[in-house]
N, CA, C and O atoms as CSV, one atom per row, in Angstrom:
chain,resi,resn,atom,element,x,y,z
A,1,MET,N,N,188.737,90.719,-5.434
A,1,MET,CA,C,189.348,89.878,-6.926
A,1,MET,C,C,188.837,90.631,-7.744
A,1,MET,O,O,187.867,91.343,-7.486
A,2,LEU,N,N,189.554,90.567,-9.107
A,2,LEU,CA,C,188.817,91.316,-10.330
A,2,LEU,C,C,188.088,90.794,-10.460
A,2,LEU,O,O,187.914,89.777,-9.789
A,3,ALA,N,N,186.780,91.418,-11.920
A,3,ALA,CA,C,186.540,90.962,-12.414
A,3,ALA,C,C,186.763,90.569,-13.485
A,3,ALA,O,O,187.749,90.975,-14.099
A,4,LEU,N,N,185.798,89.557,-14.070
A,4,LEU,CA,C,186.262,88.954,-15.844
A,4,LEU,C,C,185.739,89.886,-16.459
A,4,LEU,O,O,184.977,90.763,-16.052
A,5,PRO,N,N,186.218,89.666,-17.613
A,5,PRO,CA,C,185.961,91.169,-19.052
A,5,PRO,C,C,185.070,89.517,-19.472
A,5,PRO,O,O,185.365,88.335,-19.647
A,6,ALA,N,N,183.463,90.691,-19.474
A,6,ALA,CA,C,182.077,90.319,-20.327
A,6,ALA,C,C,182.761,88.975,-21.464
A,6,ALA,O,O,182.406,87.805,-21.610
A,7,GLU,N,N,183.788,89.731,-22.080
A,7,GLU,CA,C,184.131,88.346,-23.503
A,7,GLU,C,C,184.503,87.256,-23.118
A,7,GLU,O,O,184.277,86.213,-23.732
A,8,LEU,N,N,185.187,87.343,-21.945
A,8,LEU,CA,C,186.003,85.898,-21.439
A,8,LEU,C,C,184.921,85.400,-20.987
A,8,LEU,O,O,184.700,84.331,-21.557
A,9,THR,N,N,184.020,85.699,-20.122
A,9,THR,CA,C,183.388,85.181,-19.496
A,9,THR,C,C,182.382,84.758,-20.474
A,9,THR,O,O,181.989,83.605,-20.295
A,10,ARG,N,N,181.801,85.462,-21.576
A,10,ARG,CA,C,181.108,84.796,-22.871
A,10,ARG,C,C,181.392,83.267,-22.933
A,10,ARG,O,O,180.796,82.261,-22.547
A,11,LEU,N,N,182.835,83.587,-23.741
A,11,LEU,CA,C,183.705,82.697,-23.708
A,11,LEU,C,C,183.903,81.419,-23.414
A,11,LEU,O,O,184.001,80.521,-24.250
A,12,TYR,N,N,183.984,81.267,-21.948
A,12,TYR,CA,C,183.888,80.221,-20.943
A,12,TYR,C,C,182.866,79.769,-21.133
A,12,TYR,O,O,183.196,78.615,-21.404
A,13,GLU,N,N,182.187,79.786,-21.178
A,13,GLU,CA,C,180.707,79.506,-20.622
A,13,GLU,C,C,180.771,78.937,-22.158
A,13,GLU,O,O,181.228,77.794,-22.145
A,14,THR,N,N,180.466,79.370,-23.407
A,14,THR,CA,C,180.594,78.469,-24.519
A,14,THR,C,C,181.362,77.012,-24.237
A,14,THR,O,O,181.103,75.839,-24.509
A,15,LEU,N,N,182.303,77.615,-23.637
A,15,LEU,CA,C,183.270,76.377,-23.865
A,15,LEU,C,C,182.963,74.937,-22.505
A,15,LEU,O,O,183.123,73.725,-22.652
A,16,LEU,N,N,182.583,75.556,-21.511
A,16,LEU,CA,C,181.883,74.622,-20.291
A,16,LEU,C,C,181.116,74.017,-20.933
A,16,LEU,O,O,181.309,72.811,-21.087
A,17,ARG,N,N,179.698,74.821,-21.674
A,17,ARG,CA,C,178.836,74.142,-22.385
A,17,ARG,C,C,179.192,73.034,-23.230
A,17,ARG,O,O,178.727,71.897,-23.160
A,18,GLN,N,N,180.202,73.536,-24.168
A,18,GLN,CA,C,180.424,72.414,-25.016
A,18,GLN,C,C,180.759,71.169,-24.668
A,18,GLN,O,O,180.315,70.111,-25.114
A,19,GLN,N,N,181.992,71.449,-23.413
A,19,GLN,CA,C,182.551,70.167,-22.577
A,19,GLN,C,C,181.421,69.099,-21.862
A,19,GLN,O,O,181.719,67.955,-21.522
A,20,GLY,N,N,180.304,69.597,-21.732
A,20,GLY,CA,C,178.971,68.941,-20.963
A,20,GLY,C,C,179.004,68.946,-19.666
A,20,GLY,O,O,178.607,68.067,-18.901
A,21,ILE,N,N,179.674,70.346,-19.330
A,21,ILE,CA,C,180.004,70.976,-17.667
A,21,ILE,C,C,178.645,70.867,-17.323
A,21,ILE,O,O,177.881,71.149,-18.246
A,22,THR,N,N,178.130,70.544,-16.272
A,22,THR,CA,C,176.236,70.719,-15.883
A,22,THR,C,C,176.351,72.120,-15.238
A,22,THR,O,O,177.406,72.596,-14.818
A,23,MET,N,N,175.346,72.622,-15.214
A,23,MET,CA,C,175.209,73.604,-14.891
A,23,MET,C,C,175.377,73.835,-13.263
A,23,MET,O,O,175.365,74.993,-12.846
A,24,GLU,N,N,175.505,72.932,-12.511
A,24,GLU,CA,C,175.516,72.542,-11.219
A,24,GLU,C,C,176.574,73.081,-10.900
A,24,GLU,O,O,176.727,74.091,-10.214
A,25,HIS,N,N,177.476,72.309,-11.472
A,25,HIS,CA,C,178.923,72.724,-11.387
A,25,HIS,C,C,179.996,73.712,-11.765
A,25,HIS,O,O,181.037,74.121,-11.250
A,26,ARG,N,N,179.293,73.936,-12.921
A,26,ARG,CA,C,179.715,75.841,-13.530
A,26,ARG,C,C,180.254,76.850,-12.729
A,26,ARG,O,O,181.331,77.400,-12.959
A,27,PRO,N,N,179.318,77.160,-11.545
A,27,PRO,CA,C,180.203,78.109,-10.520
A,27,PRO,C,C,181.695,77.603,-10.028
A,27,PRO,O,O,182.498,78.462,-9.663
A,28,HIS,N,N,182.037,76.312,-10.018
A,28,HIS,CA,C,183.012,76.009,-9.342
A,28,HIS,C,C,184.127,76.596,-10.211
A,28,HIS,O,O,185.074,77.319,-9.903
A,29,TYR,N,N,183.643,75.943,-11.704
A,29,TYR,CA,C,184.272,76.349,-13.127
A,29,TYR,C,C,184.979,77.954,-12.822
A,29,TYR,O,O,186.146,78.156,-12.485
A,30,ARG,N,N,183.934,78.970,-13.044
A,30,ARG,CA,C,183.790,80.128,-12.746
A,30,ARG,C,C,184.780,80.639,-11.573
A,30,ARG,O,O,185.562,81.588,-11.512
A,31,LYS,N,N,184.484,79.794,-10.828
A,31,LYS,CA,C,185.348,80.621,-9.157
A,31,LYS,C,C,186.763,80.268,-9.481
A,31,LYS,O,O,187.614,81.148,-9.349
A,32,TRP,N,N,187.186,78.803,-9.985
A,32,TRP,CA,C,188.697,78.541,-10.859
A,32,TRP,C,C,189.242,79.236,-11.417
A,32,TRP,O,O,190.427,79.435,-11.148
A,33,LEU,N,N,188.532,79.978,-12.549
A,33,LEU,CA,C,188.380,80.924,-13.821
A,33,LEU,C,C,188.898,82.324,-13.058
A,33,LEU,O,O,189.780,83.044,-13.525
A,34,ARG,N,N,188.307,82.537,-12.008
A,34,ARG,CA,C,188.098,83.733,-11.559
A,34,ARG,C,C,189.956,84.264,-10.647
A,34,ARG,O,O,190.695,85.233,-10.468
A,35,TYR,N,N,189.838,82.880,-10.377
A,35,TYR,CA,C,191.245,83.048,-9.088
A,35,TYR,C,C,192.780,82.678,-9.938
A,35,TYR,O,O,193.893,82.946,-9.486
A,36,TYR,N,N,192.513,82.029,-11.213
A,36,TYR,CA,C,193.633,82.197,-12.159
A,36,TYR,C,C,194.003,83.445,-12.647
A,36,TYR,O,O,195.169,83.816,-12.779
A,37,TRP,N,N,192.653,84.326,-13.010
A,37,TRP,CA,C,192.558,85.088,-13.624
A,37,TRP,C,C,193.537,86.773,-12.941
A,37,TRP,O,O,194.265,87.518,-13.598
A,38,ASP,N,N,193.137,86.880,-11.399
A,38,ASP,CA,C,193.302,87.770,-9.719
A,38,ASP,C,C,194.783,87.072,-10.024
A,38,ASP,O,O,195.594,87.996,-9.957
A,39,PHE,N,N,195.339,86.079,-10.270
A,39,PHE,CA,C,196.787,85.461,-9.899
A,39,PHE,C,C,197.825,85.974,-11.038
A,39,PHE,O,O,198.953,86.323,-10.689
A,40,CYS,N,N,197.450,86.015,-12.362
A,40,CYS,CA,C,198.008,86.287,-13.585
A,40,CYS,C,C,198.055,87.724,-13.786
A,40,CYS,O,O,198.856,88.193,-14.594
A,41,HIS,N,N,197.153,88.572,-13.025
A,41,HIS,CA,C,197.338,90.227,-13.123
A,41,HIS,C,C,198.081,90.676,-11.957
A,41,HIS,O,O,198.864,91.625,-11.927
A,42,LYS,N,N,197.802,90.002,-11.121
A,42,LYS,CA,C,198.918,90.052,-9.534
A,42,LYS,C,C,200.355,89.856,-9.824
A,42,LYS,O,O,201.304,90.447,-9.307
A,43,TYR,N,N,200.370,88.788,-10.875
A,43,TYR,CA,C,202.045,89.014,-10.823
A,43,TYR,C,C,202.663,88.783,-12.013
A,43,TYR,O,O,203.635,88.089,-12.312
A,44,GLY,N,N,201.693,89.714,-12.849
A,44,GLY,CA,C,202.013,89.714,-14.328
A,44,GLY,C,C,202.581,88.927,-14.894
A,44,GLY,O,O,203.695,89.035,-15.408
A,45,LEU,N,N,201.798,87.917,-14.871
A,45,LEU,CA,C,201.574,86.610,-16.169
A,45,LEU,C,C,200.583,86.587,-16.937
A,45,LEU,O,O,199.413,86.882,-16.691
A,46,GLU,N,N,201.177,86.139,-18.126
A,46,GLU,CA,C,199.935,86.176,-19.240
A,46,GLU,C,C,198.713,85.237,-19.318
A,46,GLU,O,O,199.021,84.214,-19.928
A,47,LEU,N,N,197.785,85.241,-19.019
A,47,LEU,CA,C,196.381,84.377,-18.953
A,47,LEU,C,C,196.515,83.051,-19.877
A,47,LEU,O,O,196.100,81.961,-19.483
A,48,ARG,N,N,197.159,83.246,-21.200
A,48,ARG,CA,C,197.052,82.653,-22.321
A,48,ARG,C,C,198.349,81.887,-22.490
A,48,ARG,O,O,198.305,80.972,-23.313
A,49,GLU,N,N,199.469,82.090,-21.874
A,49,GLU,CA,C,200.360,81.348,-21.734
A,49,GLU,C,C,200.520,80.255,-21.108
A,49,GLU,O,O,199.901,80.258,-20.043
A,50,ARG,N,N,201.228,79.087,-21.363
A,50,ARG,CA,C,200.828,77.840,-20.478
A,50,ARG,C,C,201.581,77.671,-19.504
A,50,ARG,O,O,201.377,76.816,-18.642
A,51,ARG,N,N,203.024,78.853,-19.522
A,51,ARG,CA,C,204.006,78.780,-18.466
A,51,ARG,C,C,203.088,79.395,-17.102
A,51,ARG,O,O,203.339,78.934,-15.988
A,52,SER,N,N,202.089,80.389,-17.259
A,52,SER,CA,C,201.725,80.815,-16.830
A,52,SER,C,C,200.986,80.525,-15.253
A,52,SER,O,O,200.981,81.146,-14.190
A,53,PHE,N,N,200.208,78.865,-15.874
A,53,PHE,CA,C,199.805,78.122,-14.908
A,53,PHE,C,C,200.814,77.260,-13.680
A,53,PHE,O,O,200.577,77.253,-12.472
A,54,PRO,N,N,201.751,76.697,-14.240
A,54,PRO,CA,C,202.861,76.237,-13.092
A,54,PRO,C,C,202.932,76.569,-11.852
A,54,PRO,O,O,202.800,75.828,-10.877
A,55,PRO,N,N,203.291,78.493,-11.896
A,55,PRO,CA,C,203.496,79.073,-10.535
A,55,PRO,C,C,201.845,79.300,-9.687
A,55,PRO,O,O,201.760,79.461,-8.469
A,56,PHE,N,N,200.733,79.269,-10.557
A,56,PHE,CA,C,199.635,79.206,-10.276
A,56,PHE,C,C,199.510,77.748,-9.169
A,56,PHE,O,O,199.535,77.714,-7.939
A,57,ASP,N,N,199.393,76.807,-10.014
A,57,ASP,CA,C,199.010,75.517,-9.661
A,57,ASP,C,C,200.253,75.548,-8.051
A,57,ASP,O,O,199.670,75.520,-6.967
A,58,GLU,N,N,201.435,75.589,-8.026
A,58,GLU,CA,C,202.311,75.881,-7.146
A,58,GLU,C,C,201.907,76.268,-5.774
A,58,GLU,O,O,201.748,75.687,-4.700
A,59,LYS,N,N,201.783,77.719,-6.319
A,59,LYS,CA,C,200.596,78.286,-5.098
A,59,LYS,C,C,199.527,77.980,-4.419
A,59,LYS,O,O,199.307,78.391,-3.280
A,60,LEU,N,N,198.723,77.173,-5.126
A,60,LEU,CA,C,197.887,76.362,-4.654
A,60,LEU,C,C,198.409,75.125,-4.061
A,60,LEU,O,O,197.649,74.604,-3.244
A,61,ARG,N,N,199.515,74.536,-4.275
A,61,ARG,CA,C,200.313,73.590,-3.567
A,61,ARG,C,C,200.253,73.591,-2.039
A,61,ARG,O,O,199.851,72.905,-1.100
A,62,VAL,N,N,201.107,75.169,-2.409
A,62,VAL,CA,C,201.726,75.409,-1.374
A,62,VAL,C,C,201.064,75.846,0.129
A,62,VAL,O,O,201.408,75.814,1.311
A,63,ARG,N,N,199.915,76.267,-0.662
A,63,ARG,CA,C,198.834,76.615,0.485
A,63,ARG,C,C,198.183,75.576,1.202
A,63,ARG,O,O,197.885,75.519,2.395
A,64,GLY,N,N,197.965,74.540,0.022
A,64,GLY,CA,C,197.395,73.463,0.360
A,64,GLY,C,C,195.749,73.616,0.096
A,64,GLY,O,O,194.892,72.980,0.709
A,65,ARG,N,N,195.518,74.539,-0.886
A,65,ARG,CA,C,194.244,74.254,-1.900
A,65,ARG,C,C,194.354,73.222,-2.669
A,65,ARG,O,O,195.250,72.594,-3.233
A,66,ASN,N,N,192.879,73.188,-2.525
A,66,ASN,CA,C,192.797,71.903,-3.728
A,66,ASN,C,C,191.986,72.531,-4.470
A,66,ASN,O,O,191.497,73.593,-4.087
A,67,TYR,N,N,191.596,71.819,-6.057
A,67,TYR,CA,C,191.101,72.388,-6.792
A,67,TYR,C,C,190.312,71.537,-7.509
A,67,TYR,O,O,189.624,71.965,-8.436
């Protein structure tokens, strides 16, 4: 699995804090961001574009994974 860039990690942590996500739950959010990051790179999708999420969601659904 690809490592997240430091700047993205920093920005994501700020967002989680602003949204009131508890420290206890943040590792789960980071895990799914890493999965999504890896998926987008693997399939040549742009992480920042909304159209990249439906294929990720479909892949999870087909595999029977819940987030």
